[in-house]
N, C-alpha and C positions, 0 to 999 in steps of 0.2 A: 732597271739598271743592271749592268753586268756585274758579276762578282766572282770571287775565287775563294774556295775553302781549302787552304793548303794542307790542313790536317787530314782531309779525306780525298785530296786530289780531285776536286770537282768544280765545275764552272756552271754559272747561269748565264746564258747567252740568248739573244733574240735573233731573228732573221737578219736584221740590219748589221748586227755585230759580226755575224758570219760573212756577210757581204764585204765588210771591211777586211776581214782576214783573207778572204779570197783575192781581193785586189792586192794586198801586200804580198801574199804568197806568189802571185803571178808577176810581181814587180811593176804593177800598174798604179797610177795615181788614183787615190780614193775619189770616187765620183761625188758630185755636189750633194746628191740625196743621202749620202752616207756620212757626211761630215759630222753631223750631230752624234751619230753612233761612234764615230772615231773619237770624238771628245769624251764620250762616256767611258770608252775603253781606257783612255789616258787617265781620266779621273779615278778609275778603279785600280790603277796601277798595273794594268795588263799590257799597256803600251807606254813606251817612253815618249818624250817629246819629239824625238826623231823617228818615231814609229818602229822601234825595235820591240819585238814581241818577247815576253818572258818565256823562258825555256819550256815550262809546262804547257803553256798555251800554244807554243810553236809545234809541240808534238801533236796536239789535237788538230791544229790547222793542217799539218802534213797528212794526217789520216783522213781528214775531210776532203782534202784536195786530191789525194791519190789513194782511194780505198781499194783494198783487195776484196773485201766482202762487205756488202751492205745488207742490213736487216731492217725492214720497214714493218711496223706494227700499227694497224688501224683498229682502235677499240671504240665501239659504239655502245653507249649506255644511256641512262636516263638524262645525263647532262650533255648529250651530244657526242660528237666525234672528237677523239684525241689521237695524236700521232706520236709514236715512240719508235725506238729501234736501237741499232748498234752499228758501229763502224769498226772494221778491222783494217788497220793500216800495216805498213811494213814494220813500223817500230812501236806501235801502240794500238790498244783496243779500247773503245769507249762505248758505253751504253748511254742512251739519252731518253728522257721522259719529260712530258709536259703535264701541266695541271689544267683541269677544265677552266676555261675563262682567262687563262694566263697567256701572255704573248711570248714568254721565254721558255727555253728547254734547259733542263739540268743534265750536264754531261759528266759522267763519272768514269774515271779510269778503271778498267776491268781486266783481270787476267783472262786471256783467251781460254785457259783450261776451265774456267768457271762460267763461260758464256751461256751455256744452256741453263744453268742455275739462274743467272741474271735474267734471261728472257722469260723463264717460267715465273719469276717473281713479278716481272712487269705486267704479265697478263693475269696475274692473280691466281695462278694454278695452285690448287690445294686439294687434299683428299676429301672429296665430297662424301665418300662412303655410300655412294648411291648404288643400289642394286639394279641389274638390268630389268627394265619394265616388261609388261606383257608383250609389247611390240618393240623390238630394239632397232628396227629399220622402218623409216617412214619415207614413202615415195609419193610425191604429188607434184604440183606446179609452183613456180615462184609466185605467180599471181595469187595463189591461195594464201600463202604466207603474208603477202602484202595486204590482202583484204583482211586478214586476221589482225594485223597490226593497226590498220585503219579503224577497224571496229573497236579495238581495245582503247584507242585514243578517245573514243566517244563514250567510254564506260567508266570514267573516273569515279563516278559516284555510286556505281553498282556494287553490290556485295559480291564476295567471291563466288558464292553459289549461283547468283544470278548471272554474273559475267561468264562463268563456265557454261551455263546452259545456253545463253545467247550466242556465245562464241562457237559452241559445238554445233548449234543449228546452222550458223553461217558456214562453217567449214564443211559440214555435211553436204551442202549444196555446191560450195566453191571448190573443195579439194577432191571430191569424189571418193572419200575414204569411208571405210566400214570399220566396225569394231574388231580388235581393240585399238587399231591405229588411230581412229578418230579421237578417242578419249585421250590417248597418249599425246597426240599432236596438240590437242586443245590445251592440255596442262603444260606442255613445253612452252607454248606462247605465254600462258599466264604466269609461269615461273621464271621467265627469261630475265636474267640479270643484265646481260649484254652479250655481244659477240665480238670476236676479234679475228683479224686477218693478219697472218704473218707471212711475209714474202722475203726470200733471200736471193740475192743476185750477186754474180761474180763473173769476171772475164774468164772464159774457159781456157784450158791449158793449151789448146791448139791455136789460140789467138784468132779464132773465127767468129767471135761474137760473145754475147752474154748468155750465161746459163741462169735459169730462174726456177726456183721451187717455192711452193706455197701451200698453206692450209688455211681453212676458215673453221672456227670452232664456236659453237653456241654454249654459253655458260647458263644452264638452266637451274641453278641453285640446287635444291634438294633432289632434283631429278638428274643431276650430274651433267656431264659434258657430252655434246653431240657434234660429231664431225660432219661438215657438209661435203659429202663425196661428189655431189652433182649440184650445181655446176662445179667442175673441178678447177682448182687453182693450177697455174696462174690463168687469170681471165683477162682477155683483151677487152679494152673499152668498147661499149656498144654491142657486146655479143650476148648479153642476157636480156630476155624479154619476159613478159608475164607468162608466156607459154613454155618457157624453159623448164626442163625437169629439175625438181628439187628432191634430193635424196639425203636424208639425215640418218646417221648411224651412231648409236650409243657407243661411247668410248670411256673406259675407266681412266683414272688419273694416270696410271702407269702407261697406258697406251698413248695418251696425249703427250706425256714426257718423251716417249719414243718418237712420236711424230715430230716434235720440235727438234730432237737430236738429229733425226734423219734429214732435216732441212739444211743443216750446216755442212758445207762441202769438206771432203777429206783433202789433205794436203796434195794428194795425187791429182785432184781435179782443178787445182789452182795454177796460175801461170808461174808462180814462184812459191817456194816452201814458206809456210807460216808456222812459227813456233807455237805449240799448243800445250 
């Protein structure tokens, strides 16, 4: 069910609720498949009986309908894939998050000046205090990492030592790595908490299309953060194969913060100034 926390200016909304808002924003009749969601919005006090949207929700609807900047975050972990992000509109900025297994997102009003902080929190950025390992750059193939993940899925009952040995043997054959890269890569896969992909898109100032920047980072727990330099973001669908180059580079927390900051366009890159 949709809901609104007025004290913190945040909403819980599902895809169907957003569909209703889209119809109303465009002045269209709510389609039959969205009538139930329309009723839920009314029951929650977010819509009046004549479909007038409360002011706070109207600002979110406007940002969703006419975004200046869109941030999309895909986080893959032990509970699968979750989608998060941010929307910067003319009059308001919101971040949104989902919970594994939940159908709704939580939208929170955010000051644009604190957007980087909010994005860093969403991806769980923290000071790992990890030191650069013996090999701070790993270069292999995507297929080697995929083979490693497949092998780990079959090692649930294996001890850490046994899993490391078996994975190292596999990667030695699949990845073509030698020491110290082989050991470092083995333990990166063993310690992986999850990985996240952050993509930022906006209509460029020249009005000639959409500009996109992105990064993918692996969170390897005590082994720190690793930036996937190759394949480089943004990636077009269908362009990665098992034979594609994989290049992982160790990045301390400060560097990851800088990478997130660099994704956000400056006012001069946008078609209209945005207060920051």
